[in-house]
N, C-alpha and C positions, 0 to 999 in steps of 0.2 A: 260511206261515210256519213251520210246522213243519220241513218240510226245511231251510229256511234257518238254523235255528238247529241242526239238527243238523250241516250242514256248516262252520258258523262251530266249534261244538266239535271236530269233525275235524280244522280246519286249526289252531286252538288247540293241540290234541294235538299233532299231527305238530309243528311248530314248536318248541315247548318242551322234546319229547323228548331231543335231543342235549344241550342244557343241564345236565340233571339225569343223564347216565350218565358225567358228567367231574366232576372237583373243580377243573379250572381249563380253561374254555373257550380253545382257540387263539385268542387275539383279542392282537394285537399291541400296542396302547396301552392296554390295560386295566389295566397294573400304574400306569402314569402318570397314568391317570384317578384310581385310587384315593389315588396319592399326594397328588394335589390337596386331597382333602378333609384329609388328615393336616395338610397345609400352612396350610388355612385356619385349623384348630384353633389352630397355632401361631401364627399371625398374628393371631387374636382374641385369644387368651391374653396374648402376649408384642407388642405393640404396637412393641417397639423391638428386634424380632428383624431378621432379614435379609429376612424376607416382607413383602410388603405385598398388601393385596388390591385389585384394580384394580375398581373397585365397577361402572363405564360398560363393561367389557369384554363383549361379547356369547357366546355359548355356554357360558352359566353355568347356565342352567337342569339339564341333566343332572347336574350335582353336586347338586343339592337332591335329587333322585330317588335318586341313588347314596347320599347320606346319610341317607335314611329306611332305606334296604336294610341300610345299616351299622348302624344303631341295632339291627335286628332281626338281625343275622347278625354272624359273626366276621369281623374285618376279611381275612382270606385268602381268604375266599370271598362278602363280600360283593357282589363283582362279578356274579356268577353270576345271581340274582336278579335283579340290574339289570338285565343285559341281556335276561334272557328276558322282563321286563315289558317292555323297549322293543320285544323280537320280538312280544310279543302286541299291541301298539299297531299295529305293522305289519298284522298278521291283522285287528284291529279297522276299522282303517283302509279295508283292502280288501273286506270286506264290508259297514261302513258305505256306502260308495261304490257298492256293488252295490245295496243296498237302496234308497239316497236318489235313485239316477240309474235303478233299474229294471233292474239290469244280472243276469246269470246267477250265482247264488251258485258254481257249478261254477267260472266262469271268477275268481272271487274265491279260490277254493282252489288254483287255480294261480297266481294273483298272488302269495298269499302267500308262495310258496316263494320270490320273489325277495329276501326277507330275509338269504340265505345268500349274501351279494354281499362285494364287495371293500370295501365301506362296512362291515360287520360285522367281517370277518376283520382287515381293518388297524384296527379300532378307531376308527372314527371315528363316535364313540357321540354328539357334540353333533349334528352332520349328521344322523345316524339319527334321533335324538328329534325332530328337526325335520320329516321328511318327513310323520308325521301333521298335524302342525300346519298345515303348507303345503296338505295336501289340505282343511282344514277352510276355510282360509283363501281356497283358489280360488273354493268354490261359496258362502262367507258374501259375499264382495265381487261375485259376481256377480248377485246378486238386487236386486231393485230398494230403495233407500232412500228411507224416507218419514219416519221420524223421527229427531230429534238422537240417543234412545237408542240405534239402530242404530249411530250412527257412535260413540258411546262405547265400544259394544260391539267394534265393528272395530277400534276404536282400541287397546284391551287386547290384542285379538287379536294385531295386529301387534306390540305389544310381548312377547309370548310368543315370536313369530317370530324376533323381533331375539336374545331370550334364548336362543333354541335355537344359533341359529348367523346369522353377517351374511351368508353365503350365502344363506340362504332368505329375507331379508330382503330383498336384492336379486332375487332370483327373484319375489316378492312382488310387489315394485314392478313389475317385466316383465309380469308376469300380468296387472296392472291395465291396462298398455299395450295388452296383445293384446288382451282383452275390450273395451275401448273401440272399438278399429280393426274389431274383429267386431261390433259394435252399431251402428256406422258404416255397416259394408256391408249389415246387415239390416234398417237404416231409410232407406237411400239413397233409395228411390224413394217413400218418403211424404212428403207434404207437412207441412213443419212440424215433421217428425220430429227433425230435427238441434237444435232448440230443447229437444227434451224431453232430450237426452242431455246439456245442459250442466250441470243440476242435478246429477245423479248423479255425474258427473266430478268437482263441486267437492265433494262429500260423500266419495268415495273418498278424494280428496288429502287432507281434515281428517284421515279416519281413519288414513292413512298418515303422520301429520306427529308425532305422538307419537314412534314408533320411527324417524322419521328425524332427530329432533331428538337422541336416545339417540346415533345414529350419527355425529351429528356432534359431540356431545361426544367420542365416545371416538376419534373420528379422528385429531385432533392428538397425542394421545399414541403412536398408534400410528405415524404419521409420522415422531415424534420418534425413536424407538426406530433403530438401524442396519439391523437387518432391513427395512425398510420400503423401503430405498435396492435393493435386489435386484432385478434385473429379472426379468419373467416369463418362463418358458424354455417353449418348442413343441418337446418331443422330437418328436413324431407329425404328421405331414401329413394332411389331409382324406384323401389315398386309402389312407393307411395304417389311419384311423379307420374306413373304410370295410371293411378285411378281417374276414372272420368272426372269425378269431381275436381280434381286438382285440374284437370286440363281443362274443365270448362273456367276455372275460377282466372285460368294462366292464361287463358287466350281471351277470354271477356272481364269476368269478375267485376263487375259495377252495381249490377244491381241484385237484390234479393229476391227469390221467387223463381218460378219456372221458366220466365220469358229467355233468359239466356240458354238455359238448357234445350229449349223448344230450335232456338236459332243454330247451335251447334249441331241439333239432331237432324236440323235440315241440312245444314253444310254437308254433314257425313252423307246423309241419302243423296245429295246432289251430286257428290265426290263417285261414290257408288256405282250411281246411273249411269253417271259419264263412262267409267269405264266398264261396264256393262254394254252398253251401246256402241262402244268404238272397239270393242274386246280384238276384232276380226284385224285390226290396223292399229292396236295400242301402240305401238313403238313409235309408230309415224305421228300420234295422236297427241305424245305426251311431250312436255319442252324439257329436254332433261336440264337445260341450264338452271330455270327456274326450279326444277325439282331439287337439283344439287343446292341451290340457295335454302330452300327451303329446311334441307336436310341439317343444314349446319345451323341453322339458327335452332332446330328442335335438337341437335345435340349440344347448344350451349345452353338449353332448357333444362336438360337431363341431368347435365354434369357439373353446372355452376353452382356456387354456395346460394342459400339463400340469403345471405347478408354478407357485405364486407364493408366493415368502416360505416359509414352514414349510407351506403348504397343498399338501400333494403328491397325487395323484390328483385333480388338479382338475377334469378333463375326464370321468373315468371315473365318478365319483360319481353323475352323476345319471341314468345310464343305469338302474340299477333301479328308480328311480320311475318312468321312463318308460315301461318294460317294463310295470308295475302297471297304469298308466293307458293302455296300448294293449291289454292283454289283455282290460279291462273295456270298453273303448271300442268293440271289434269284436265281431259277434255269436257267441256260442258255438256249437260244434257239439252233436251228438249222440252225446258219448263219456263218459257216467258211469263204467261201470267200468273204462276205461281210464283214466283222470285219475286214480279212486283207487289203482289198482296203480302207477303212476308216480309220485305223490306219495308212496306209502308206501316203493317202492325208493329213491327218492331220499334222503329221511330217515332211511331204515333204514341207507343204506350212508354218508352223512355222519356219522353218529353213532356207528357202527364205524369210521371214520376218526378221528374225535376221539380215541375209546378207545385207539388203535393211537399217535398221536401221543402221548397223555399217558404211555402205557406206554413209550414207546421214547426221549422227549425229555424227559421234567419227574420221572423216577426220582429221588426224596430230597426233590424241592421241596416238599412239605407237611411233611415233618419236620425240614427246615431252617429252615421257616418259623417252626414252632413254639418252635426254640430261639434265634431272634432277641430281644434284651431288648427291652422297650417303648422306653427311649431310648437311642440310639446315640449315642456322641459320638466321633468321629474325627479323630486326629491326622494325620500326614503321610504319608509314600509308602512302601510295601513291598507286595508279593503274593505270595501264598502260594498254592499249588495243593494239592487234593484228589491221596492217592496212586490213587485208582480211578478210570478213564477213566468218562465218563458219568454219575457220581453229582453230585447237587446238593448244596451243603454251603454253612454260612454262618458266618461271626463276623465280629467290628467289624473292619473294613480302614483302609488307608491312602488317604487322597487322593494323586491323581497330583502329581506335584513341581510346584510353581507355578500349581496350580489355584486357589487361594484360601485364605483365612485356616482355621486349623485349628480343629474344633470343631461343622463342620457336622453335622447330623443324615444319616446315610448309611445304608441299608440296602439292599445290592443284592449279588446272588449271582454265584457263578462255578461255571461248570461244566467240568472237564478232560474235553476230545476228543481223540482221538488227532492224533498229527502228522500234519501234510500238506505235502507240499514247499511250501516257501516262507511257510509259514502259521506262526502263533503258537498254539501249543498250549492256548489259553484262550478260552471263549464266557464273554462278560458278558450280562447282561441287566438291566432294570430292574424292580425289585420295586415291593411296595405302599409302600414307604415312601420311595421315591425320587423324586426329580424332576431329575434330570438323571444323564449317560452318566457314571458313576463306578464304579470298581473295588473289590471287596470283597473280603477273604481268606476262604476257608472255613474250617471247623474244621480243625484239624489233628491227625488221627491220627496214631497211629506210623506212621513212613515218609514222612511227608509232607516235600516237596521245595521249597527257596525258588525262584521264579524270578523273577527280574529283566527288567523290560520295557526294552527297546533305547531310546535315545533318543526316534529316528524314532516309535516306536509310541507311547511315552509322551506325546511331543508331541500324538500325534493323539487321545489321549483324555483329553485336558485337561477339567476339570467345566466345566460351561456350566449354572448353576443358572437355573431358569426362575421368576421369580415366579409366583403363582397369576393363573391368567387368561391366560396368554401361550402357550398352545397354540394353534396358528393351525390347526387341523384341524378 
């Protein structure tokens, strides 16, 4: 047990280090998530405001966690401890599965590194927080149900799964089907055993009922929206998804360069060596339930569309969880010193990359956020640009023409970048108090110049306010 605790602490330390060597983790949707917190406050304080809270919308659990972090940290940096906590939950999940299933803690150290994936870098935090809950759901539902109290607990867990993300609820329902089929296969030769499966199946269906009801209540409002009519998109076929490049980008997919390829190559060698070393008792050395869960998530990654409505990376997002389960399911080889070195190099390189990104891309962002007023009211359309290229600056700005009524609360930053052929020398990004792709003006130091958007570009950047709870990621 002492070794397990030591390896857990090592994993936790490695995972959180990158988050605390930078001010702003390079996570795409983090500003939008923090913006939702402010909009929740506006909707609660001003019921007649533009915003409405959709209480039945899934993926709301994240905002409770981020709200707690914002209560103890300043708004611009509230996301950092929140995401670090989610990363720690992934570590707890990997090591918790290792303990509960009798798997190697060394394998859990390797599995913990898959938190640095496209799910994290894109900022699919609602989805990321659902992975630990799904892992608990997997094995809570696989146990024999004997009392109504267990059904109530599973029902509550299903609601938590729904509150994380609707996709995880659907995955949870699929898992119930998988374990039911697995149980049928296990008992197919035992006389009378089939009748013994009927009662657990009914109990599991009852446990799923509360979350399924919540999903049914939310679905009509989603179907009534314009976006629900958009078809699913398959941009990659099955052969493309079996390509090593796709698999690396789907399993990790955050950093450029050879680092992620090397980590995946090491993981493959780890799995292959473990199988070879345990080949004489491979059936006993493999955890069938973990392997079955990994197969289910890989199936999702291979057959689901690339995009549906606002949900991008719909196929890729399942691969990090599948990698965690696969590493834990197969027997671990004897590579203790090598694993520690690989994990340390990977995390150190990740942290240094984040620092370099912050220095190159986020110069002046923290100072600009400090100058933003608490309540910003924006009238119409104009855009100003700062004189120095690459610097982040901010001041109240104008809405794009025709985007909507004046007076919306906007805090969106603009960074001036060098001119590129055929391009417009302005980069915009969502910030901590924005819920739409809007443009703001930076502060106007001496020598600043006025830039006007051509009609085509102005039209392409029209505002699109998302009411609270409508980010389908």
